Structures are given as C-alpha cells and as structure tokens.
MDAnalysis code that builds the backbone (N, CA, C; Angstrom):
import MDAnalysis as mda
import numpy as np

u = mda.Universe.empty(435, n_residues=145, atom_resindex=np.repeat(np.arange(145), 3), trajectory=True)
u.add_TopologyAttr("name", ["N", "CA", "C"] * 145)
u.add_TopologyAttr("resid", np.arange(1, 146))
u.add_TopologyAttr("resname", ["MET", "TYR", "ILE", "LEU", "THR", "VAL", "ASN", "GLY", "PRO", "ASN", "LEU", "ASN", "LEU", "LEU", "GLY", "LYS", "ARG", "GLU", "PRO", "GLU", "ILE", "TYR", "GLY", "THR", "ARG", "THR", "LEU", "ASP", "ASP", "ILE", "ASN", "ALA", "MET", "LEU", "VAL", "THR", "ALA", "PHE", "ALA", "GLY", "ARG", "VAL", "GLU", "LEU", "ARG", "PHE", "VAL", "GLN", "SER", "ASN", "SER", "GLU", "GLY", "ALA", "ILE", "ILE", "ASP", "ALA", "ILE", "HIS", "GLU", "ALA", "GLY", "PHE", "ASP", "PRO", "ALA", "CYS", "LEU", "GLY", "ILE", "ALA", "LEU", "ASN", "ALA", "GLY", "ALA", "TYR", "THR", "HIS", "TYR", "SER", "TYR", "ALA", "ILE", "ALA", "ASP", "ALA", "ILE", "ALA", "ALA", "VAL", "PRO", "VAL", "PRO", "VAL", "VAL", "GLU", "VAL", "HIS", "ILE", "SER", "ASN", "PRO", "GLN", "ALA", "ARG", "GLU", "GLN", "PHE", "ARG", "ARG", "THR", "SER", "VAL", "ILE", "ALA", "PRO", "VAL", "CYS", "ARG", "GLY", "THR", "VAL", "SER", "GLY", "PHE", "GLY", "ALA", "ASN", "SER", "TYR", "VAL", "LEU", "ALA", "VAL", "ASN", "ALA", "ILE", "LEU", "ASN", "LEU", "GLY", "GLU", "GLU"])
u.atoms.positions = np.array([
    [44.214, 50.429, 74.421],
    [43.646, 51.751, 74.614],
    [42.172, 51.718, 74.213],
    [41.375, 52.466, 74.948],
    [39.945, 52.466, 74.661],
    [39.334, 53.833, 74.969],
    [38.136, 54.028, 74.432],
    [37.301, 55.187, 74.739],
    [36.006, 54.645, 75.331],
    [35.584, 55.235, 76.427],
    [34.338, 54.840, 77.068],
    [33.218, 55.771, 76.624],
    [32.095, 55.196, 76.247],
    [30.883, 55.964, 75.965],
    [29.907, 55.699, 77.097],
    [29.481, 56.766, 77.751],
    [28.561, 56.667, 78.875],
    [27.248, 57.338, 78.483],
    [26.172, 56.614, 78.651],
    [24.837, 57.135, 78.366],
    [24.003, 57.109, 79.625],
    [23.317, 58.214, 79.873],
    [22.543, 58.368, 81.092],
    [21.086, 57.987, 80.965],
    [20.259, 58.592, 81.818],
    [18.875, 58.177, 81.974],
    [18.055, 58.290, 80.691],
    [17.246, 57.278, 80.510],
    [16.275, 57.162, 79.420],
    [16.888, 56.909, 78.050],
    [18.202, 56.894, 77.957],
    [18.819, 56.629, 76.656],
    [18.711, 55.158, 76.271],
    [18.390, 54.315, 77.232],
    [18.074, 52.915, 76.921],
    [16.767, 52.814, 76.125],
    [16.004, 53.888, 76.071],
    [14.734, 53.909, 75.338],
    [14.858, 54.492, 73.933],
    [16.080, 54.779, 73.497],
    [16.245, 55.301, 72.136],
    [15.598, 54.343, 71.141],
    [15.015, 54.918, 70.108],
    [14.298, 54.131, 69.114],
    [12.813, 54.034, 69.435],
    [12.471, 54.187, 70.712],
    [11.076, 54.147, 71.161],
    [10.633, 55.519, 71.657],
    [11.534, 56.204, 72.326],
    [11.221, 57.467, 72.999],
    [11.337, 58.632, 72.027],
    [10.271, 59.329, 71.808],
    [10.254, 60.553, 70.998],
    [11.134, 60.448, 69.749],
    [10.802, 59.531, 68.843],
    [11.643, 59.357, 67.654],
    [11.734, 60.607, 66.785],
    [10.762, 61.505, 66.896],
    [10.825, 62.760, 66.141],
    [11.958, 63.655, 66.629],
    [12.427, 63.430, 67.841],
    [13.546, 64.199, 68.408],
    [14.832, 63.383, 68.371],
    [14.748, 62.120, 68.796],
    [15.947, 61.302, 68.993],
    [16.202, 60.289, 67.888],
    [15.306, 60.188, 66.910],
    [15.493, 59.256, 65.814],
    [14.996, 57.864, 66.155],
    [15.190, 56.961, 65.225],
    [14.667, 55.595, 65.382],
    [15.754, 54.581, 65.714],
    [16.999, 55.007, 65.752],
    [18.070, 54.077, 66.127],
    [18.017, 53.791, 67.611],
    [18.243, 52.538, 67.956],
    [18.336, 52.162, 69.362],
    [19.755, 52.452, 69.856],
    [19.933, 52.386, 71.155],
    [21.274, 52.553, 71.715],
    [22.192, 51.445, 71.219],
    [21.676, 50.230, 71.112],
    [22.480, 49.130, 70.557],
    [22.884, 49.423, 69.116],
    [21.986, 50.024, 68.338],
    [22.308, 50.405, 66.956],
    [23.450, 51.424, 66.930],
    [23.362, 52.407, 67.801],
    [24.405, 53.447, 67.856],
    [25.732, 52.841, 68.283],
    [25.712, 51.985, 69.288],
    [26.953, 51.348, 69.740],
    [27.574, 50.507, 68.626],
    [26.748, 49.764, 67.902],
    [27.254, 48.951, 66.787],
    [27.823, 49.833, 65.688],
    [27.175, 50.957, 65.414],
    [27.675, 51.907, 64.421],
    [29.064, 52.412, 64.817],
    [29.238, 52.713, 66.095],
    [30.528, 53.202, 66.579],
    [31.612, 52.137, 66.465],
    [31.283, 50.921, 66.853],
    [32.258, 49.826, 66.756],
    [32.702, 49.661, 65.304],
    [31.766, 49.707, 64.376],
    [32.093, 49.581, 62.946],
    [32.925, 50.764, 62.473],
    [32.512, 51.975, 62.853],
    [33.198, 53.191, 62.394],
    [34.647, 53.265, 62.872],
    [34.931, 52.700, 64.052],
    [36.270, 52.830, 64.622],
    [37.029, 51.509, 64.695],
    [36.538, 50.520, 63.975],
    [37.209, 49.209, 63.949],
    [38.655, 49.376, 63.503],
    [39.551, 48.781, 64.255],
    [40.964, 48.864, 63.928],
    [41.644, 50.139, 64.393],
    [40.877, 51.090, 64.899],
    [41.456, 52.357, 65.368],
    [41.509, 52.444, 66.890],
    [40.411, 52.029, 67.531],
    [40.343, 52.111, 68.986],
    [39.238, 51.175, 69.481],
    [39.470, 50.606, 70.645],
    [38.421, 49.812, 71.289],
    [37.409, 50.769, 71.904],
    [36.157, 50.411, 71.809],
    [35.098, 51.199, 72.436],
    [34.423, 50.355, 73.509],
    [34.147, 50.993, 74.631],
    [33.417, 50.352, 75.715],
    [32.188, 51.195, 76.005],
    [31.140, 50.545, 76.500],
    [29.863, 51.221, 76.644],
    [29.246, 50.972, 78.010],
    [28.678, 52.042, 78.581],
    [27.932, 51.972, 79.830],
    [26.658, 52.780, 79.626],
    [25.540, 52.230, 80.068],
    [24.291, 52.988, 80.131],
    [23.705, 52.751, 81.498],
    [23.282, 53.841, 82.143],
    [22.629, 53.693, 83.442],
    [21.631, 54.820, 83.637],
    [20.548, 54.477, 84.307],
    [19.571, 55.476, 84.712],
    [19.893, 56.018, 86.106],
    [21.002, 55.556, 86.675],
    [21.399, 55.916, 88.029],
    [22.597, 56.866, 88.019],
    [22.450, 57.977, 88.681],
    [23.515, 58.969, 88.760],
    [24.788, 58.381, 89.371],
    [24.644, 57.601, 90.416],
    [25.810, 57.016, 91.082],
    [26.580, 56.077, 90.176],
    [25.878, 55.274, 89.385],
    [26.554, 54.360, 88.463],
    [27.310, 55.119, 87.384],
    [26.766, 56.240, 86.953],
    [27.453, 57.073, 85.954],
    [28.729, 57.653, 86.562],
    [28.633, 58.130, 87.775],
    [29.807, 58.670, 88.468],
    [30.859, 57.580, 88.653],
    [30.443, 56.399, 89.054],
    [31.386, 55.286, 89.219],
    [32.087, 54.965, 87.902],
    [31.359, 54.972, 86.794],
    [31.958, 54.678, 85.485],
    [32.974, 55.751, 85.100],
    [32.659, 57.007, 85.376],
    [33.593, 58.110, 85.089],
    [34.850, 57.959, 85.936],
    [34.685, 57.671, 87.219],
    [35.850, 57.486, 88.101],
    [36.733, 56.340, 87.615],
    [36.110, 55.198, 87.328],
    [36.884, 54.014, 86.947],
    [37.675, 54.255, 85.661],
    [37.004, 54.718, 84.625],
    [37.693, 54.945, 83.348],
    [38.616, 56.154, 83.427],
    [38.190, 57.160, 84.153],
    [38.943, 58.415, 84.205],
    [40.327, 58.297, 84.796],
    [40.550, 57.271, 85.600],
    [41.878, 57.052, 86.180],
    [42.566, 55.819, 85.606],
    [41.965, 55.228, 84.584],
    [42.554, 54.063, 83.926],
    [43.547, 54.550, 82.870],
    [44.834, 54.213, 82.982],
    [45.823, 54.689, 82.002],
    [45.534, 54.224, 80.574],
    [44.707, 53.210, 80.416],
    [44.376, 52.719, 79.078],
    [43.215, 53.489, 78.444],
    [42.564, 54.350, 79.206],
    [41.416, 55.104, 78.693],
    [41.886, 56.414, 78.071],
    [41.515, 56.613, 76.815],
    [41.863, 57.845, 76.098],
    [40.906, 58.986, 76.397],
    [39.677, 58.651, 76.780],
    [38.686, 59.683, 77.050],
    [37.306, 59.085, 77.176],
    [36.360, 59.952, 77.490],
    [34.983, 59.537, 77.723],
    [34.056, 60.408, 76.887],
    [33.176, 59.769, 76.119],
    [32.084, 60.458, 75.439],
    [30.860, 60.280, 76.320],
    [30.295, 61.367, 76.813],
    [29.249, 61.314, 77.827],
    [27.973, 61.991, 77.355],
    [26.917, 61.207, 77.239],
    [25.574, 61.754, 77.067],
    [24.886, 61.561, 78.408],
    [24.880, 62.598, 79.212],
    [24.351, 62.507, 80.570],
    [22.836, 62.628, 80.620],
    [22.190, 62.775, 79.469],
    [20.737, 62.912, 79.457],
    [20.322, 64.082, 80.326],
    [19.233, 63.916, 81.058],
    [18.707, 65.001, 81.888],
    [19.672, 65.419, 82.992],
    [20.595, 64.531, 83.385],
    [21.583, 64.923, 84.405],
    [22.456, 66.075, 83.925],
    [22.531, 66.277, 82.635],
    [23.288, 67.398, 82.063],
    [22.897, 68.712, 82.717],
    [21.624, 68.850, 83.031],
    [21.077, 70.136, 83.425],
    [21.116, 70.411, 84.925],
    [21.431, 69.380, 85.734],
    [21.407, 69.643, 87.172],
    [22.341, 68.789, 88.018],
    [23.139, 67.902, 87.428],
    [23.966, 67.032, 88.265],
    [25.348, 67.629, 88.512],
    [25.439, 68.345, 89.605],
    [26.745, 68.866, 90.011],
    [27.654, 67.726, 90.462],
    [27.058, 66.607, 90.892],
    [27.860, 65.444, 91.279],
    [28.576, 64.862, 90.058],
    [27.895, 64.776, 88.920],
    [28.553, 64.305, 87.701],
    [29.583, 65.328, 87.241],
    [29.259, 66.610, 87.346],
    [30.238, 67.649, 86.995],
    [31.493, 67.519, 87.855],
    [31.328, 67.284, 89.141],
    [32.483, 67.116, 90.027],
    [33.291, 65.883, 89.639],
    [32.615, 64.795, 89.248],
    [33.331, 63.585, 88.823],
    [34.153, 63.860, 87.572],
    [33.579, 64.582, 86.626],
    [34.307, 64.925, 85.395],
    [35.535, 65.771, 85.735],
    [35.342, 66.761, 86.597],
    [36.454, 67.650, 86.972],
    [37.559, 66.899, 87.698],
    [37.215, 65.796, 88.339],
    [38.190, 65.055, 89.146],
    [39.097, 64.142, 88.334],
    [38.690, 63.799, 87.114],
    [39.466, 62.815, 86.353],
    [40.374, 63.507, 85.327],
    [41.525, 62.884, 85.034],
    [42.466, 63.510, 84.113],
    [42.161, 63.294, 82.624],
    [41.304, 62.345, 82.276],
    [41.041, 62.098, 80.857],
    [40.033, 63.122, 80.334],
    [40.100, 63.433, 79.043],
    [39.119, 64.369, 78.480],
    [37.735, 63.741, 78.408],
    [36.738, 64.542, 78.724],
    [35.342, 64.124, 78.618],
    [34.666, 65.050, 77.615],
    [34.001, 64.447, 76.632],
    [33.269, 65.217, 75.627],
    [31.782, 64.997, 75.860],
    [31.072, 66.095, 76.049],
    [29.619, 66.060, 76.241],
    [28.953, 65.800, 74.895],
    [27.977, 64.880, 74.885],
    [27.305, 64.475, 73.647],
    [25.797, 64.633, 73.816],
    [25.156, 65.145, 72.763],
    [23.693, 65.188, 72.709],
    [23.245, 64.853, 71.296],
    [22.232, 64.018, 71.199],
    [21.671, 63.650, 69.901],
    [20.937, 64.844, 69.303],
    [20.127, 65.498, 70.112],
    [19.402, 66.682, 69.657],
    [20.237, 67.925, 69.979],
    [19.738, 69.076, 69.609],
    [20.401, 70.338, 69.936],
    [19.665, 70.960, 71.122],
    [20.224, 70.854, 72.315],
    [19.528, 71.388, 73.498],
    [19.206, 72.878, 73.387],
    [20.015, 73.624, 72.654],
    [19.779, 75.065, 72.520],
    [18.525, 75.385, 71.713],
    [18.048, 74.412, 70.946],
    [16.851, 74.605, 70.127],
    [15.611, 74.005, 70.784],
    [15.732, 73.616, 72.034],
    [14.628, 72.939, 72.718],
    [14.136, 73.761, 73.906],
    [13.479, 73.131, 74.846],
    [12.907, 73.836, 75.983],
    [13.991, 74.591, 76.755],
    [13.553, 75.666, 77.412],
    [14.489, 76.532, 78.129],
    [15.335, 75.760, 79.142],
    [14.736, 74.839, 79.894],
    [15.492, 74.143, 80.938],
    [16.609, 73.288, 80.363],
    [16.508, 72.888, 79.087],
    [17.540, 72.064, 78.468],
    [18.739, 72.893, 77.975],
    [18.632, 74.181, 78.022],
    [19.674, 75.057, 77.460],
    [20.822, 75.312, 78.418],
    [20.701, 74.843, 79.643],
    [21.777, 75.000, 80.617],
    [22.422, 73.645, 80.870],
    [23.732, 73.602, 80.716],
    [24.493, 72.392, 81.026],
    [25.439, 72.707, 82.173],
    [25.269, 71.991, 83.283],
    [26.186, 72.192, 84.400],
    [27.465, 71.377, 84.224],
    [27.471, 70.475, 83.222],
    [28.688, 69.692, 82.985],
    [29.583, 70.327, 81.912],
    [29.028, 71.165, 81.061],
    [29.816, 71.757, 79.965],
    [31.087, 72.459, 80.438],
    [31.046, 73.214, 81.534],
    [32.266, 73.915, 81.950],
    [33.440, 73.008, 82.317],
    [33.167, 71.739, 82.635],
    [34.255, 70.827, 82.999],
    [34.532, 69.788, 81.920],
    [33.804, 69.872, 80.807],
    [34.059, 68.980, 79.669],
    [35.031, 69.647, 78.706],
    [35.747, 68.826, 77.961],
    [36.692, 69.350, 76.973],
    [35.954, 70.045, 75.838],
    [34.770, 69.546, 75.489],
    [33.954, 70.138, 74.442],
    [32.582, 69.493, 74.431],
    [31.740, 70.003, 73.551],
    [30.368, 69.512, 73.416],
    [30.047, 69.295, 71.952],
    [29.401, 68.168, 71.659],
    [28.903, 67.877, 70.313],
    [27.408, 67.633, 70.451],
    [26.613, 68.390, 69.697],
    [25.164, 68.222, 69.805],
    [24.488, 68.531, 68.479],
    [23.316, 67.923, 68.321],
    [22.467, 68.254, 67.195],
    [22.686, 67.462, 65.925],
    [23.564, 66.487, 65.940],
    [23.874, 65.711, 64.742],
    [23.329, 64.290, 64.811],
    [22.319, 64.072, 65.639],
    [21.750, 62.747, 65.777],
    [22.794, 61.776, 66.303],
    [22.693, 60.537, 65.853],
    [23.645, 59.508, 66.289],
    [25.077, 59.874, 65.902],
    [25.232, 60.673, 64.862],
    [26.579, 61.080, 64.438],
    [27.280, 61.965, 65.462],
    [26.537, 62.507, 66.426],
    [27.183, 63.265, 67.505],
    [28.193, 62.396, 68.246],
    [27.872, 61.114, 68.400],
    [28.797, 60.190, 69.064],
    [30.061, 59.981, 68.233],
    [29.898, 59.840, 66.928],
    [31.056, 59.667, 66.036],
    [31.969, 60.888, 66.135],
    [31.381, 62.060, 66.106],
    [32.170, 63.293, 66.203],
    [32.890, 63.388, 67.549],
    [32.226, 62.968, 68.617],
    [32.853, 63.011, 69.945],
    [34.027, 62.044, 70.034],
    [33.859, 60.823, 69.522],
    [34.958, 59.848, 69.557],
    [36.115, 60.343, 68.692],
    [35.816, 60.888, 67.532],
    [36.874, 61.460, 66.682],
    [37.609, 62.579, 67.414],
    [36.884, 63.413, 68.110],
    [37.510, 64.513, 68.851],
    [38.478, 63.956, 69.897],
    [38.065, 62.929, 70.619],
    [38.942, 62.338, 71.643],
    [40.181, 61.753, 70.975],
    [40.006, 61.062, 69.871],
    [41.176, 60.498, 69.150],
    [42.110, 61.599, 68.685],
    [41.543, 62.691, 68.201],
    [42.370, 63.797, 67.722],
    [43.095, 64.509, 68.859],
    [42.519, 64.505, 70.052],
    [43.197, 65.091, 71.203],
    [44.494, 64.341, 71.502],
    [44.468, 63.030, 71.287],
    [45.657, 62.212, 71.515],
    [46.769, 62.486, 70.519],
    [46.417, 63.150, 69.413],
    [47.402, 63.459, 68.386],
    [47.975, 64.860, 68.507],
    [47.472, 65.632, 69.485],
    [47.963, 67.017, 69.659],
    [49.388, 67.041, 70.152],
])
C-alpha cells in the first residue's frame, strides 16, 4: 500500500523560489522528511511535473491502483484554474487531499480560489512543509474510518 504525493509547476524550485513564502527546504528535503516520518507505516511515492497532462496521468494511474490509499496533491498554480485536474480528481475513487505550503487565503486575490477544492477530500495549507505531513496523516486516518 502506498500514498502518492504529486507536486505541480515550479515546486521543483522549492528552496530557491521565494524562500520568504515557501521556506528553504527543497522538494527533495520535503520528500525525505516524509519518508522518515512515515517509515514503517506506509510507502510513499513522489511525482513532480510542470506539465498539466503529466499531473493528470499520475492522478489517473494512482487513482485506480488498488494499492494506492490516496493522493496528496500540491497542484501549484493549477489549483486556481485547472478544471482538467479537477475532473481527473473527480474521476478517481481514492481520496485526494489538496496541499499548500503557504496559506493561499492570506495571499493575492487570485490565489484564494481553488477549482480543485470542491472535488478534494480536504485541504491542508499554511503549515509549511508540515502541510504534507498533515495531508499524509489525513489519508492514513481515512483508511481507519
């Protein structure tokens, strides 16, 4: 059994891009933190893409895999306008938790709308890299309901 973490556009630049907003941890640092935090509990798999189609493909593949418990998704800027990603989330039976390092509600107006939130099981935002830990925990806890 595994949980897939999907990261969208520009998240490959974590640690370099606007560290005052996103912190100094790289995406590799966050992934390693997750592997350590959940060692012995669940396998974690990771995808990062700047391409909308690749993100949709990853959601489709994991979303219909009986071994996948859920998807933690930081869609980056696609959060605000990708109805195609929203449709992919709605199409799969596994729970998808929306993740944000920063708090979009405390930022620019255009970031305050999520077109994927209505089809996600929940949203975790504003806790830095720990938003991912909270999202993975939420998916694990869903399996215990």
